[in-house]
N, C-alpha and C positions, 0 to 999 in steps of 0.2 A: 651750780651759780662760778662765778670769774674772781679768780685765783691779783690778791693785792698784795706787791708789797711789804718786807715788813716796815720799812717809812717812812709809810704812808701817813696821816696822821685823819680820821674818824673824825669830826666833829657830828652832833648831835644837836638841838635845840633844844628845850624844854617848855619855850610858851607849847603854844601852835601860830603855825604860820595859811599865813594865806594859799588855797590852791590855785586861785588866778592869777598866782602870778606866775611869771615867765621867767626868762634866764633876768633880766634884767631886777629883773626884780624881788626877785634872793637875789640874787648878788651881792643889794641895797643889804638880803635882812642878813646877809653874813657880818659887811662889816658893819652895822646897827647890834645887834642880837650877839654876836660870837666874841665881836670886836680881830674878827683875823679875812688878807687880802682875801681873797674874791680869785683871783689868779692862780694861787701857791702850789696848785695842781694838788690839793690836800680832798676830800668830799668829806658835805658839806648837806646832813639828814634833815628832812625839817618830817612833822605830821600837821595833819590834815586840825581841826578839835573835833569833832567826833572820834577822831583818830583809828577812822578807815582806810587813808591814806597815806602813801608816805610818798617825798623825792626826795633824788639825794641829789645834788648840784658838784660839778667838778669844771675843770677848765683842762685842756688836754693840749698845750704851751698851740691850737689853733684857735680856738672857742668852747667853752662855755659846753655842755652835756651837762641834760639831764636825765632823770632814771624819773620812771616814774610806776608803782605801785598799790592794788585799788584791795581790799581784806575781797571774794565773796561771802562770807563772814565773817565777822568777830572782830578784835579790835588790832593791830600793832603797840606788844605796849613796851613801856621805853623802860631805860634798869632806875636805878635811887639817884637821884645826886648825893653826890658827898652833901653839900649848902640846900637848903631850901630856898633860900633865892639864888641858885646860881640859873643860869639863862644857859649856857647852853654843857657840854659833857664831855665826853673822850671813849672812845671805847677803838677794842683793839679788828682785827677784822673778822675773825672768828664769833664777836660779840653781833657785827651789823648780818652773819650771814642769819644769827637764829632770828634776829632782831624780824626782818625779812621772806623769813618762814611761822612770825603771827607765833614767834614761844614768850611769855614770859618770859622776861632778865631778873624782874623786882626781886625776887627772893631766893636767885642764882644764886649760891659760892661760889667761887676757884677753892681750885684743892694747886699745892702744889704737886707740880709736873718728878720732880730730882730731887735729889736729895747729896747734902754733900758727902760724900767720904775724908773720913780726916786722912792727911800725907799717912803711908810706912813712914817713921824717924830710920833714916840711913846711920849707920852705928859707921864706923872706919875698921 
């Protein structure tokens, strides 16, 4: 897997995309479905209707790049969107890695990873 900078945003389209689309078709889908600039440098993830293929589109300052993956068995399971009429959702790099591995994120729960301790009071 590749490492992604924390400032990078990852948008996942919740509606299926036509996997015959290439650079121009997917960049038009970014503008129409997600409402973002496809040349922003962020990642845009699309899944086909059957759910066994994913394409990731991004701009790397010189042109578009597409990463494609097709599962031999099973399907990609997207996390549940916040609202039922949402056309896209945003995930972080860890969730994208799990998604590309074919792990179902619909029932996953994010646990708190740290706890703020009360500051000790200063006595003069």
